[in-house]
C-alpha positions in Angstrom: 24.8 25.7 -18.2 27.0 22.7 -18.8 29.3 22.8 -21.7 28.3 20.5 -24.5 30.7 17.9 -25.8 32.3 18.7 -29.1 33.1 15.4 -30.7 30.5 13.0 -32.1 31.4 10.1 -29.7 31.2 12.5 -26.7 27.9 13.9 -27.9 26.4 10.3 -28.2 27.8 9.3 -24.8 26.3 12.5 -23.2 22.9 12.0 -24.8 22.9 8.4 -23.7 23.6 9.4 -20.1 20.9 12.0 -20.1 18.4 9.6 -21.5 19.4 6.9 -19.0 19.0 9.5 -16.2 15.5 10.4 -17.5 14.5 6.7 -17.4 15.9 6.2 -13.9 14.1 9.3 -12.7 10.9 8.0 -14.1 11.4 4.6 -12.5 12.1 6.2 -9.1 9.0 8.5 -9.4 6.8 5.6 -10.4 8.0 3.6 -7.4 6.5 6.2 -5.0 3.0 5.8 -6.4 0.9 3.5 -4.4 -0.5 0.4 -6.0 -2.4 -2.4 -4.2 0.6 -3.8 -2.4 2.7 -2.4 0.4 6.1 -1.3 -0.7 8.7 0.6 1.4 9.4 3.0 -1.6 5.9 4.4 -0.9 7.5 6.5 1.9 10.7 7.5 0.0 9.4 11.1 -0.5 8.5 11.6 3.1 10.8 14.0 5.0 11.0 14.2 8.8 12.1 17.0 11.1 14.8 15.3 13.1 17.7 16.9 15.0 17.0 20.4 13.6 16.9 19.4 10.0 14.7 17.8 7.3 15.9 14.2 6.6 14.3 11.4 4.5 12.2 9.1 6.6 14.4 6.1 5.9 17.3 7.9 7.5 15.5 8.2 10.8 13.7 4.9 10.9 13.5 1.4 9.5 10.7 1.0 7.0 9.4 -2.5 6.3 6.4 -4.2 4.6 5.7 -7.3 6.8 2.3 -7.9 5.1 0.9 -7.1 1.7 -1.3 -4.3 3.1 0.8 -3.1 6.0 3.9 -0.9 6.4 5.8 -0.5 9.6 8.1 2.3 10.7 10.5 1.5 13.5 12.3 4.7 14.6 15.9 4.5 15.7 15.2 7.1 18.3 12.0 6.8 20.3 11.9 10.6 20.6 11.1 10.9 16.9 7.9 8.9 17.1 5.7 12.1 17.0 7.7 13.7 14.2 7.6 10.5 12.1 3.9 10.1 12.5 3.3 13.8 11.7 5.5 13.6 8.6 3.6 10.6 7.3 0.3 12.3 7.9 1.3 15.6 6.2 3.0 13.9 3.2 -0.5 13.7 1.6 -0.2 10.1 0.7 -3.7 9.2 2.0 -2.2 7.1 4.8 -3.3 7.0 8.5 -0.4 5.9 10.7 -1.1 4.2 14.1 1.5 4.8 16.8 1.7 2.3 19.6 4.7 3.8 21.3 7.4 1.5 19.9 6.4 1.2 16.2 4.2 3.0 13.7 1.9 0.8 11.7 0.5 2.1 8.5 -2.4 0.0 7.1 -3.0 0.4 3.4 -6.6 0.6 2.6 -7.7 -1.1 -0.6 -7.9 1.2 -3.6 -11.2 2.0 -5.1 -11.7 1.8 -8.8 -11.9 5.6 -9.1 -8.7 6.0 -7.1 -6.9 3.4 -9.3 -7.9 5.4 -12.4 -6.6 8.6 -10.8 -3.3 6.9 -10.0 -3.1 5.7 -13.6 -3.5 9.3 -14.8 -0.7 10.4 -12.4 1.5 7.5 -13.8 0.9 8.8 -17.4 1.7 12.4 -16.4 5.0 11.2 -14.8 5.8 9.1 -17.9 5.2 12.1 -20.1 7.7 14.1 -18.1 10.2 11.3 -18.6 9.5 11.2 -22.3 10.0 15.0 -22.5 13.3 14.7 -20.8 14.4 12.0 -23.3 13.3 14.2 -26.2 15.1 17.1 -24.8 18.3 15.1 -24.6 17.8 14.1 -28.2 17.3 17.7 -29.3 20.3 18.9 -27.4 22.5 16.2 -29.0 21.1 17.0 -32.5 22.0 20.7 -32.1 25.5 19.8 -30.8 26.0 17.5 -33.8 25.2 20.3 -36.2 27.8 22.5 -34.6 30.6 19.9 -34.8 33.3 21.0 -37.3 35.6 19.0 -39.5 33.3 16.1 -39.8 31.5 14.9 -43.0 27.8 15.3 -43.4 27.5 11.5 -43.7 29.2 11.2 -40.2 26.8 13.7 -38.8 23.8 11.9 -40.3 25.0 8.6 -39.0 25.4 10.1 -35.5 21.9 11.6 -35.7 20.5 8.2 -36.6 22.3 6.6 -33.6 20.9 9.3 -31.3 17.5 8.6 -32.7 18.0 4.9 -31.9 19.0 5.8 -28.3 15.9 8.0 -28.1 13.6 5.2 -29.3 15.1 2.7 -26.9 14.8 5.2 -24.0 11.1 5.9 -24.9 10.4 2.2 -25.1 11.9 1.7 -21.6 9.7 4.5 -20.2 6.7 2.9 -21.9 7.5 -0.5 -20.4 7.8 1.0 -16.9 4.4 2.7 -17.3 2.7 -0.4 -18.6 4.1 -2.5 -15.7 3.0 0.2 -13.1 -0.4 0.5 -14.7 -0.9 -3.2 -14.5 0.2 -3.3 -10.9 -2.2 -0.5 -10.0 -5.2 -1.9 -11.8 -4.6 -5.4 -10.3 -7.3 -6.1 -7.7 
């Protein structure tokens, strides 16, 4: 358990950092969800068995999106081709890599309407996790503010109001990310 700050400015700064982290996390999670277009961040969660350890795919190969519906994976070591292909298949992303011996091509099939709706539900679930993290940071800050000594009630109230404003801004940021991602997924 980390020690909580004990002055009002430190509490506000800590809460802002936690809320920022929650927003960044949500943005990163949303980037890994497949929309209609090919994006290299789609493979960010894929881990490969290389040289006796699990490493992120982008540390074993160059990932690029040369066309809107195609990803390519160019391994730095040709001996990793099989491991890369296996990692992409087992990552449960619904992708079928094609290995030609020098490069792995990953065609992205068009999304069905049903699959788009499923992805939107996943986006909303991830967004709710982000909102929960933001609310948790607000509650942590509020309880820390109540424990601060030698500060007037007006100061405490003003600080709580500032924390609430940070909370509202962070929630609005998460909502904007969700709206943009939902639009991207539903775009045909």
